[in-house]
N, C-alpha and C positions, 0 to 999 in steps of 0.2 A: 744841201745842209752842211756841206764842207767838212763832213766827218766828225762834227761835234755833237751830233744827235744820235739817239739810239731808240729803237722800238717803233711799232706801227700804230697801235691804238694807245697803249700806255707808253707815251713818248717822253724822253728826257733830253735836255740839252745842258751840258755842263759848261762852266766858264771860270776864268781866273788862272793865275800863275802862282808858282811856288813862292816867289818873293814879291808879289804884287799886294794890293790892298786886301784882297780876300778871294775866296773861291766859293762856288755854289752850283746850284742846279735849278732848272725850271722843269716841272713835270706838267705835261698836258695829257688829258685823257683819263685822269684818275676819277673813278666813280665818286659820287657824292655820298655823304652820310657815314663815312668811315671815321671812327674815333682815332684821333692822332694828337700827340702832344710833343713839345720839344723834348720831353724826357724819353719818349720812344726813339726819337732820332739820336739824342745824345748817347743813349746806351750803346748804339752801334758805333758812333764816332769814337767813343772812349776805347773801344776795342781796336780801332784802326790807328789812333793818334800816336805821334812820336813820344818818346820819353816815358813810356809806361813800364819799362823794365830795364835791367842791366844789359840785355842783349839787343836793345834798339838804340837808335840815334838819341843823343841827349838833348836834341832840340826840344825845348819845353813849350809846346803849343797845347793849350787846353782845348782848342777846337770847339768853342762854344757856338752852337747853331742858333740862328734867328730865322723864324718862319715869318716871311713878310707878306705873303698873300696866299689865298686859296684855302684857308682854314678859319672857321668862325665858330666860336663857342665850343671849341674842341672837336669839331667835325669838318671833314673836307666838304667844300661847297660845289665841287664839280668843275670849278674854274681853275686856271693854271696855278700851281703851287710853286712859289719861289722861296728858296732857302739860301742863306749865305753864312759863311764862316770867315771871320776876319783874321788875317795873319797878325800875330802879336810878337813873335820871337824870331823873325827872320834876320839874318846877318849877312847881307849881300856883300859886305866887304871881304868875306871869306873867299869870294870868287874873283876879286880884282886881279889877282896874279894870273888867272887863266882866261881872262875875258877875250883874248885873241887866239887861244889855243883850242883845238878840238880834242876833247877827252875820249880816249879809246873806250868802246863799249857803251858810250852815251849817244844820244841823238843829236849832239851838237853839230856834227858834220852834215847830216842829212837835212836837218831843219834849216841850216844856213843855205844849203843848195836849193831847197824848195822855196824859202821865203826871202832869201837875200838880206836877212837881218838877223842879228844874234842877240837873244836875251840870255845872257850868261849867268843870271842870278839863280843858281840852283836848278837849272834845266828848264825854267820857264814852264811852258805848257806841257812839255814832255816829262815833267817831274811826277813822281808818284802822288804828290799832293793834289794833283788834278782829281784823283779818285775820291776825294772828300765828297764831291757832288754825287758820285755814284752811290756811295754808302748812304747818304741822306735819302736819295730816291729809293734805294733798296730797302731801307727801313720802312718806308710807306708801303712798298709792295709786300713785304713780309707780314705786315699787319693784316692785309687783305687775305693773304694765303693762309694765315693762322685761323681765320674765320672758316676756312674750308678744311681745316685740320691737315694742312700741308706744311711740312717742316723741313728746313734745310740745315745740314750740319757740315761744317768744314773742319779739317784738321791737318796737321803736318804729319806726313807718313814717313818722311826720310829727311835727314840733314847730313850732307856729305855721305860717308859710308855707313852711318847709323840708321837702321831701319826698325820700325815698330814690330813687335812680336804678337801684339793683340790690339784690338780696337774696342775701347770702352768709351762710349760717348760721354759718360759722366765725368771722365777725367780730363776732357779737352781743356776746360777753363780752369783747371786746378794747377796748371803750370804755365810759365811764361812763354814756352815755345808752342803752345796749343797742340800738344801731342796727346793722342788717346791712350797712351801707355806711359804712366808716370815713371816707371823704372827707366825706360829709354829716354824719356824727357830729360832726366838729370844728365844722362850721357850727352845728349844733344846740346844742352846749355853749356856744359863744360867744353865741348868741342868748339862751339861758337866763340866762347870767351878766349880760348887758346888761339883761335884764328885771328881774332881782333888784336891780340897782343903782338902778333906778327905783322900787323898792318895790312892784313889781307881780308878776304871775304869768302863766303861759302854758299853754295846753292842748296836746294831741297826739293822735295816733292809734296804737293798739297793734294788732298783728295776731298771731293764733295759727294755727299750722299743726300738725296732728296726723297723724303718719305711721304706717302699719302697722296701722291698725284694719281688720279684715276687713269684708266686706259683711254685711248682715243685722242690724246692731245698731241698735235703736230700738224704741219701744213705742207705736205709733199707738193712739188718735188724739190723746190729750191729753198723752202723755208721749213725743212725738216727740223724736228726738235733738237736733235743732236747737232745739226749744222748751225742753228742759231745759238745754242749753248757754246759751241766751239768758237764762233765769232766773238761772243761776249767775253769768254775767258782769254782768248788770244789778244784781245784789245787791252788787257791789263799789262802795265809795264813789267818787264822782266820775265814774262811767261814765254816759253819757247816751244810748246807743243801741247798735245792733249790726246788722251786715249780713253775710250769708253769700255766698261766691262773688262773682258779679257785683253783688250787692246792689242798691242803688237805681238803678244804671245800667240795669237791665232795663226801667225805665219808658220808656226811650228806644229800646229795641231791638225788633226783630221776633222772632217765635217761631222763625223759621228761623235766627236768629243766637244765640238763647239756648239752644235745645235742645242737649244734649250727645249727639252721635251715638255709636252703639255699633257696634263691629266685633268680629271674633273675637279681636282682640288687646286689646280693651278700649275705653274711652271716648276720643273724639278731643279732648275739651275738658273743662273743669271749671267751667262757669258756675254749676253748682248748689252748688259748694263742698263736694262729697263727700257730699251728703245728698239723697235723693229720697224723697218721701212720709214724711219723718221717719225714714228708715232709711239707714244708711251704705251707700255704693256700693262701698267698697273703695279709692276714690281718697283722696288727701290731703284732710282736712277743713280748710277755710280760712275764717276769718272775721276781721273787724276791727271796732273800736269806738272812738268818740271819748272822750277823757278830758278833763273840763273843767279850766280853770285853778284852782289851789287858791284857796279863798275867803279865806284868811288873808293879807291884804295891808296895806301901810302907806299905801295911798291912802284918805283919809277917805270913809266911806260913810254915807248916811242910814239911820237905823233908829229903833226905839222901844224903850223899856224895859218892864219887867214891869208898870208902871202905865199903859202906853199912851202915855207922853209921848215926843214926837219929840226926837231927838238925833242926833249923829254918832258913829261909832266907827272907831278904828284898831286892828287886831288885831296887837299886839306879840307877841314870843316867837320861837320857833325853828320855822320852817316851810319846806317845799319850795317853790321857785319854779315847779317843774314836777314833777308826780307820775307822769307816764307811765313813766319808767324803773323806778320801784319798783312800779308796777302789774303789770309783766310777770310776775314770779314768782307774784304773787297770782292772775293770770288763768290761768297754767299750772296752778296748784294746783287752782283751781275746775274747770278742764277735766278734769284727772285724776280728780277726785272724781265728775264726771258719767260719764265713760267707764267707770270701774271699776264703778260702781253699775249701769250699763246692761248691762255684760257679765254681771254676776252675775244681773241680772233675766232676761236672755236665757237663761242657763244653767238657771235655775230652771224655765222652762217646758218644757225639753227633758230633764228629769231621768229621765223614764220612757220616753223614745223609744228 
């Protein structure tokens, strides 16, 4: 499958490049009879798209989706679902000056070494615009999960040195940084704008909370729920790690502090992040991950060209000073794809029980 497909039963394959004709996805294995519309997909794409606020890239893409197969009279047919979003506002000429240079922090060098060809137009397949197809597919997965009262919430927990002090789900979409703490959100926005004025970029931490998933979901030993979620999240551009529950803090804790005690009423804590032995416990699944600063900055960086000659590069064009807010709907989509696939896997082993 050459790395462009994801999932076992609910399987997706994304296609397209940042500055090509368009991008999209093919979903295979979606159950029939699920109510779905372009509005359901568009709602999630609007959360991901560029140009939505002052802290994102000014590239003005409306990212309008077309469903071209697999849906009839507003319901899925059980056959492959194909969706496409056409690029309308690409400016490939912005990259003419760097077509022979490898931008530090980008995948230019590694893609060239792997494929021996360079699509310099905005990063090509390595661009975050590839995630359009994931968000489209994730929107379908979320519709199915909502029927089971399973909900996924993502939010920005930290930008640079600024950390949230509280988590209020209701406040996430009330600010442009998707922070669950409106007070800290204002500080984050100001910090991002100050960073942009310096021609630089900044990183952040995104957290995902999955509510309503019953216990017993997960496929040991190599397809553990946390392992599949980790692969899904680490496949998102700019993500540099992941931790579940107490995460790396467990290195400083005693077993008596880490173990989640169990009573008749349930667990007394959730240091495991809702997963034990790779299987869901029925608690909220909680994990977070760092998102690196965008690599396209106006600060001169040392690099080499395709001939191996040393030079410096400044990446001009339209870029995000912080991608964490736009990663949120992508991470939600990838989480939804993992959860629906593992629920279907779990059901397949019980079909004759």
